[in-house]
Backbone as a chain_set.jsonl record, in Angstrom:
{"seq": "MATVPVHLVLFGRARELANLTEKNINIPRIVKELSPIEKYCMLALNQEYIDDHNDTFTINPHSEIAIIPPINGG", "coords": {"N": [[0.839, -1.175, 0.0], [0.527, 2.204, -0.801], [2.231, 4.928, 0.75], [2.142, 8.187, 2.335], [3.842, 11.223, 3.237], [3.029, 12.94, 6.227], [2.138, 15.613, 8.479], [1.867, 15.244, 11.788], [-0.042, 16.332, 14.491], [-0.43, 16.61, 17.93], [-2.71, 16.818, 20.686], [-3.636, 17.596, 24.093], [-4.4, 14.756, 26.06], [-3.478, 12.875, 24.213], [-1.098, 14.028, 23.404], [0.307, 13.925, 25.824], [0.481, 11.115, 26.262], [1.97, 10.262, 24.036], [4.202, 11.735, 24.399], [5.058, 13.874, 22.845], [4.64, 16.759, 20.732], [4.337, 17.152, 18.039], [4.983, 15.522, 14.882], [6.611, 14.347, 11.964], [5.452, 11.881, 9.868], [4.971, 8.814, 7.973], [2.024, 7.641, 6.467], [-0.616, 5.358, 5.424], [-1.863, 6.096, 2.163], [-4.569, 5.882, 1.643], [-7.132, 5.865, 3.92], [-9.312, 3.929, 5.746], [-12.447, 3.897, 7.327], [-12.685, 5.212, 10.328], [-14.128, 4.777, 12.579], [-13.627, 2.95, 14.798], [-12.007, 4.42, 16.551], [-13.361, 6.713, 17.236], [-14.576, 7.173, 19.71], [-12.55, 7.857, 21.347], [-11.025, 9.989, 20.424], [-10.941, 13.034, 18.451], [-10.436, 13.8, 15.036], [-8.652, 15.929, 12.843], [-8.247, 17.002, 9.561], [-6.065, 18.826, 7.775], [-6.831, 21.102, 9.27], [-9.594, 20.861, 9.423], [-12.332, 19.373, 10.931], [-12.883, 15.855, 10.908], [-15.835, 14.489, 10.207], [-17.404, 12.24, 9.453], [-16.775, 9.213, 10.414], [-17.026, 6.781, 9.212], [-16.36, 6.899, 6.643], [-14.172, 6.786, 3.715], [-10.917, 8.018, 3.329], [-8.717, 9.907, 1.323], [-5.445, 10.698, 1.634], [-3.431, 13.441, 1.082], [-0.008, 14.126, 0.159], [2.0, 15.687, 2.655], [-0.069, 16.65, 4.188], [-1.79, 17.911, 7.102], [-2.483, 16.288, 10.075], [-4.436, 16.292, 12.883], [-4.686, 15.109, 16.195], [-7.117, 15.074, 18.517], [-8.219, 15.097, 21.79], [-11.36, 14.009, 23.323], [-13.615, 16.637, 24.173], [-14.7, 17.737, 27.206], [-17.56, 19.056, 28.773], [-18.065, 21.505, 31.367]], "CA": [[0.0, 0.0, 0.0], [1.302, 3.443, -0.904], [2.193, 5.813, 1.91], [2.436, 9.597, 2.083], [4.314, 11.927, 4.43], [2.088, 13.887, 6.82], [2.564, 16.28, 9.708], [0.957, 14.844, 12.85], [-0.066, 17.264, 15.616], [-1.154, 15.981, 19.032], [-3.203, 17.725, 21.716], [-4.167, 17.033, 25.328], [-3.947, 13.448, 26.54], [-2.695, 12.238, 23.139], [0.239, 14.626, 23.513], [0.94, 13.376, 27.028], [0.786, 9.695, 26.076], [3.026, 10.103, 23.03], [5.336, 12.536, 24.84], [5.498, 14.78, 21.785], [3.587, 17.661, 20.278], [4.162, 16.979, 16.601], [5.959, 14.63, 14.268], [6.4, 14.005, 10.565], [5.407, 10.428, 9.714], [4.344, 8.297, 6.759], [0.827, 6.84, 6.724], [-1.221, 4.905, 4.165], [-2.518, 7.157, 1.389], [-6.01, 5.704, 1.792], [-7.497, 5.464, 5.272], [-10.705, 3.475, 5.75], [-13.258, 3.772, 8.531], [-12.053, 5.611, 11.585], [-15.102, 4.631, 13.665], [-13.143, 2.31, 16.025], [-11.33, 5.349, 17.465], [-14.111, 7.954, 17.423], [-14.899, 7.37, 21.127], [-11.342, 8.233, 22.072], [-10.432, 11.243, 19.948], [-11.42, 13.647, 17.223], [-9.352, 14.01, 14.087], [-8.806, 17.024, 11.891], [-7.386, 16.902, 8.389], [-5.819, 20.185, 7.279], [-7.556, 22.027, 10.14], [-11.04, 20.663, 9.329], [-12.71, 18.146, 11.622], [-13.416, 14.733, 10.139], [-17.119, 14.213, 10.844], [-17.921, 10.907, 9.138], [-15.717, 8.239, 10.672], [-17.263, 5.569, 8.431], [-15.976, 7.22, 5.273], [-12.805, 6.494, 3.285], [-10.222, 9.272, 3.079], [-7.454, 9.897, 0.598], [-4.565, 11.677, 2.264], [-2.436, 13.998, 0.172], [1.297, 14.343, 0.783], [2.251, 16.873, 3.475], [-1.267, 17.082, 4.898], [-1.663, 17.976, 8.552], [-3.49, 15.516, 10.795], [-4.424, 16.611, 14.31], [-5.377, 14.188, 17.088], [-7.67, 15.934, 19.552], [-9.006, 14.291, 22.722], [-12.726, 14.508, 23.511], [-13.719, 17.841, 24.996], [-15.774, 17.582, 28.186], [-18.129, 20.284, 29.301], [-17.858, 21.57, 32.8]], "C": [[0.89, 1.246, 0.0], [1.152, 4.279, 0.364], [2.537, 7.235, 1.486], [2.973, 10.221, 3.37], [3.256, 12.918, 4.915], [2.719, 14.506, 8.059], [1.505, 15.981, 10.758], [1.093, 15.82, 14.014], [-0.94, 16.648, 16.707], [-1.526, 17.006, 20.089], [-3.631, 16.935, 22.947], [-3.544, 15.709, 25.722], [-3.131, 12.714, 25.484], [-1.259, 12.744, 23.174], [0.996, 14.049, 24.705], [1.362, 11.927, 26.83], [1.931, 9.471, 25.1], [4.306, 10.828, 23.428], [5.941, 13.35, 23.698], [4.325, 15.621, 21.332], [3.314, 17.523, 18.79], [5.266, 16.097, 16.051], [5.6, 14.439, 12.799], [6.496, 12.491, 10.435], [4.866, 10.071, 8.331], [3.149, 7.445, 7.164], [0.284, 6.348, 5.392], [-1.954, 6.048, 3.474], [-4.037, 7.086, 1.524], [-6.281, 5.153, 3.186], [-8.98, 5.119, 5.255], [-11.247, 3.434, 7.171], [-12.512, 4.027, 9.831], [-12.958, 5.377, 12.792], [-14.582, 3.902, 14.901], [-12.473, 3.276, 17.01], [-12.15, 6.583, 17.801], [-14.52, 8.206, 18.87], [-13.736, 7.993, 21.884], [-10.724, 9.551, 21.627], [-11.19, 11.771, 18.743], [-10.205, 13.826, 16.325], [-9.685, 15.192, 13.199], [-7.792, 16.813, 10.775], [-7.274, 18.292, 7.793], [-6.742, 21.2, 7.948], [-9.071, 21.986, 9.958], [-11.378, 19.336, 9.986], [-13.223, 17.104, 10.639], [-14.687, 14.302, 10.855], [-17.601, 12.788, 10.631], [-16.813, 9.88, 9.272], [-15.912, 6.933, 9.92], [-16.833, 5.747, 6.985], [-14.549, 6.752, 4.983], [-12.155, 7.811, 2.898], [-8.969, 9.027, 2.268], [-6.62, 11.034, 1.161], [-3.536, 12.141, 1.247], [-1.108, 14.19, 0.896], [1.349, 15.691, 1.513], [0.983, 17.467, 4.086], [-0.956, 17.166, 6.386], [-2.812, 17.19, 9.166], [-3.341, 15.835, 12.274], [-5.228, 15.566, 15.068], [-5.795, 14.991, 18.31], [-8.507, 15.072, 20.496], [-10.426, 14.835, 22.829], [-12.726, 15.716, 24.44], [-14.926, 17.678, 25.904], [-16.258, 18.938, 28.639], [-17.96, 20.334, 30.808], [-18.579, 22.615, 33.459]], "O": [[1.884, 1.313, 0.723], [0.081, 4.328, 0.969], [3.134, 7.464, 0.434], [2.605, 9.801, 4.466], [2.661, 13.643, 4.118], [3.694, 13.994, 8.608], [0.363, 16.421, 10.627], [2.201, 16.105, 14.469], [-2.061, 16.216, 16.438], [-0.772, 17.94, 20.361], [-3.95, 15.75, 22.854], [-2.322, 15.554, 25.721], [-2.187, 12.001, 25.823], [-0.317, 11.972, 22.993], [2.18, 13.725, 24.604], [2.477, 11.55, 27.19], [2.767, 8.592, 25.31], [5.371, 10.571, 22.866], [7.159, 13.497, 23.593], [3.166, 15.25, 21.519], [2.193, 17.749, 18.333], [6.327, 15.941, 16.653], [4.424, 14.377, 12.441], [7.489, 11.886, 10.838], [4.364, 10.934, 7.612], [3.238, 6.629, 8.082], [0.672, 6.855, 4.34], [-2.591, 6.871, 4.131], [-4.712, 8.115, 1.519], [-5.739, 4.121, 3.583], [-9.805, 5.915, 4.806], [-10.569, 2.985, 8.095], [-11.806, 3.162, 10.35], [-12.597, 5.74, 13.911], [-15.055, 4.203, 15.997], [-12.384, 2.966, 18.198], [-11.694, 7.426, 18.573], [-14.788, 9.352, 19.232], [-13.926, 8.59, 22.944], [-9.973, 10.165, 22.385], [-11.968, 11.06, 18.108], [-9.082, 13.983, 16.805], [-10.842, 15.427, 12.851], [-6.631, 16.486, 11.023], [-8.269, 18.87, 7.356], [-7.35, 22.042, 7.287], [-9.764, 22.947, 10.293], [-10.799, 18.302, 9.655], [-13.906, 17.427, 9.667], [-14.63, 13.807, 11.981], [-18.158, 12.187, 11.55], [-16.008, 9.697, 8.359], [-15.049, 6.057, 9.981], [-16.941, 4.814, 6.189], [-13.813, 6.37, 5.893], [-12.768, 8.632, 2.216], [-8.247, 8.058, 2.497], [-7.043, 12.19, 1.163], [-2.853, 11.327, 0.625], [-1.085, 14.393, 2.109], [0.81, 16.692, 1.042], [0.958, 18.64, 4.458], [0.01, 16.575, 6.868], [-3.975, 17.4, 8.819], [-2.266, 15.672, 12.851], [-6.317, 15.18, 14.643], [-4.959, 15.517, 19.044], [-9.42, 14.381, 20.043], [-10.679, 15.986, 22.472], [-11.929, 15.796, 25.376], [-16.047, 17.501, 25.427], [-15.468, 19.855, 28.862], [-17.736, 19.306, 31.447], [-18.476, 22.762, 34.677]]}, "num_chains": 1, "name": "protein.A"}
């Protein structure tokens, strides 16, 4: 499967667990169904939230992917 370079940005608990704020990595160009992780985090692709976790996404080279933990009201 083809991979593309992306810029990964982590926030909140994801940042703490990974012990980093950002990293350049390679991921598969086509990502299918993110629903298994939707309870644990939100994702943004190029600063736009991914709303449909059952969809298939094509990732372009040098895209930015943000991992954002759930936001609790208080």
